[in-house]
N, C-alpha and C positions, 0 to 999 in steps of 0.2 A: 320442797321436800323431795320431789322426784329426782331433781338434779343432784341432791346430796346423797341419795340412796346408793348409787353405784360406787361413789367414793367410799362410803362406809363399808360396803361389801369388799372392796379391794384392800382395805386397811389390814384386815386380819391375815390374809395370805402374805401381804408385804411384811408385816411384823414377824410372821412365822419364818419367812425367808431370811430376814435380818438375824433372827435368833439362831437359826441353823448355821448361817454363815459365821456368826460370832462364835458359836460353840466349836465349829471346825477350826477356827483360827486360834482359839484359846486352849484347846485340848493339848497341843504339844507343849505349851508353856506350863500348864498344870502338871503334865507328866514330868517335865524337867524339874519343876519345883519339888514334887514329891520324891523323885529319885535323889535329889540333893539332900533331903532330910533323912535318908536311910543310911544305915551303916554299910560300909563296903563289903564286909564279910557276909552280911545277909543278902545283899544283891548278887553276890557271886553264886549263891545257891539258887535264887529265883527272883527275877526282877519284878514279878507280879506282886510281891510283898509290898510294893510301894503304896498300895491302896489300903494297907493296914498298919497300925502302929507296931512297936513304938518308933517315934521319930527322934532325931538327934541333930544338934547343931555342930557336931564334931567336925564335919567337913568344912564348914565355914571357919571354925576355929583354926583348922590346919592351914587354910588359905591365908589368914591374917598373920599367923605366928611362924609358919614353917614352909613358905613357898615364895616364888618370885612374882606371884600375881599382883601384890600391892605395888611393886616396882614397875611392872608392866602397865598397871593402871595409871600410875603417875606419868609414865611416858605417853600414854594415849591422851591423857588430859592436857599435857603440854602441847602435843602436836595438834589436837583438835581445837583447843582454845587459841593457839597461835594462828592456825589456818583460818579459823572463823574471824578473828580480829583483823587479819590481813585482808581477807576477802571483803569484809564489810567496808573497810577504809577505801580500798582500791575501787571496788564496784560503785560505791557512793560517789566518789570523785569522778569516775569515768561516766557514770550515768548522768550526773549533773552536767558534765561537759558536753556529752552528746545531745542532751535534751534542751539545754539552755544557751549554749554558747555557739557562736558562728566562727568557724575557722576553716582553712583550706582543706579540701578532701575529707570533710567530716563524714559524709555519707559513705564514701569509699572505705574509710577506716572502720566505720560501723559494720559494713558488710564483711570486711576482712575479719573483724572480731567474731561475727556470727558464724563464719566458716569454721571456727574452732569447734562448734557443736557437731560438725560432721566428721571430725577427725577422731578416731578412737585412740584411747591412751596406748593401746598395744602398738600402734603404728609409730610412735615416737619413743618407745621405751628404750631402744638400743642407743640412739644418739643421746638421750637424756642420761642414761647410765654412764656412757663414755664421758660426757661433759662433767657430771658430778664426780666421777673418778679422777679426772684431771684437776678439778678444783679441790679435791680431798674433802668432799662433803658427805661421803658415805659414813654411816654409823655416827651421825650427828643430828641434833634437832633441826638445824637449818636445812639439812639434806632431806629430812622428812616433811618439813613444812612448805618449802618453796614451791614444789610442783603443785600443791593444792591451791596456791594463790592464782593460778590461771583458771579463771571462772567466766567463760563467755556467757553462760546463762545468767550469772549474777549481774553482769554488765547490761544485758538485755532487759532483765527484770527491773533493775533500778532505773534504767533509761525510760522505760514505759511508765513507771510510777511517777518520775519527775515530770514527764510530759503531761500527765493528767492533772497536775497542779496548775491552777489558773495563773497566767502570766501577769495579771494585774498586781499580784503580790510583788513580783520583781520590780515593776514600775513604781509602785508605792514606796518600796524600800530604797530604791535608787534615788527617788526624788527627795527622800529624807536624808540623803547623804551617806547611805550605807555602801560599803565596798562590796565587790563581788564575793569575797570570802565571807564577809559578815552576812550577806544575803544567803549564801549557802549554809553557813554554820548555825545561824540563829533563826532564820526564817523558814527555809525549805527543808533542811535536814530533820528538824523535829516532826515535820508533817509526814515523813516517810518511816516513822518508827514501826508501824505494822509490817511494812515491806522488809525493813531491816530484821525484825524479829523472825519473819518467815525465812528469809534468806539465811540468817544466822543459824536457825535450827536445822535447816536442810544441809548447810555446810558442815555443821558440827557432826551430824549423823553420818554424812559421807566420809568425813575425815576419821571419825571414830571406827567406822566399819571397814575402812580401807584395808585391804589385804595385799593387793598386787604390788604396789610400790614399796611399802615397808618390808615385804618379803625379800625384795631385791636389794634395797638400800641398807637395811639393818641386818648385818651378818653376825653381830655379837649379841649375846643374850641380854646384856645390860642396856641395849638400845632397842630391844624388841618392844613393839606395841602389844596391846592386849590380844588383838586378833592373831598376830604371828605367834605370840607366846602360847596361847591356848591351842593353836593348831600344832605347834611342836609337841605339846603335851599329849595331844590325841594321837599323833603319829607314833609316839613312843609309849603307847598305852600300857605295854607290859612293864614299863618302869614307873608308872604312876601309881597312886594309892587306890585306884579303882574307879568304877563307874560313878558312884555317888560324888566323889571328889571332882570329877570332870563336870558333872551337872552343876555342882556348886560353883565352879568357876564360871560357867555360862550364866548363871543367875547373878553372880557377883558383877559380871561384866555388863549386864543389862541395866543395872540400877541407875547409873548416871544418865543413860538415855531416857529412862522413865522420868527422872527428876526434871530433865530439861524440857520434856514435852509437857509435863504438868504445869510447869511455871509459865510457859509461853503459849499454851493452847489457845487462849483468848486472842492473842495477837495474830496467831496463824489463821484462825477462823475469820477475824476481821479483815486481814489482808486478802484472803481468798474471796471473801464476799465483795470487797472493793474491786478486786480484779474482774470478778464476774459482771459487776455493774458497769465497769468501764468498757 
């Protein structure tokens, strides 16, 4: 009982700290949501009216019917899903190769891949821009997706996960006559689903929120992603429909991210717990 008493006393302050931290993090989101539900004319007079009714869905109706946001949303979905699919495929293959296969200069190549973690994107932005300009890839979906496929962290993450799988599975499958591809596709890859879910969610969020490269590569409004499109609306605030409309755009843009996290939250927790154990 004496050993459990200090733990019980610490639980209340800990919970209080968690609740305070959660309130601080949620407050801006609640404020944005309330502003998005108010008429722009009322917010022009006083933004404090967000805490009192009446509320309206007119801003969301304007987004769906009379703005470029749905098109920007589609662009972001194409880029984020394309980047996520490419990263999962390439990183799974690379991780399997580094973890399970023996080939010349394997360790050297792995270190070379990890060096990519130390190189900031800004350091290569000029040669990348010139290369994509020469290949006429600007203002195109491939031009927005291809840079995101370079994922050294994803290669490292999948390599470590493949290494944690017992090698006895390889030996048993090969003794049964399975090929290397069958071993990878039907035996090992299904065991890495938690890691793939985690890497997929992080990649999707990174591609969805990316602003730097789409700002440089997409110069036409029809190829704007959601981040660039919303930023262009905010920079031309005098030409927008008002504060409520901008906040509705922000809420509208966050819905896909929320859906992705809700769907894959169990896999993320499972993968993180497994990584902690390993």
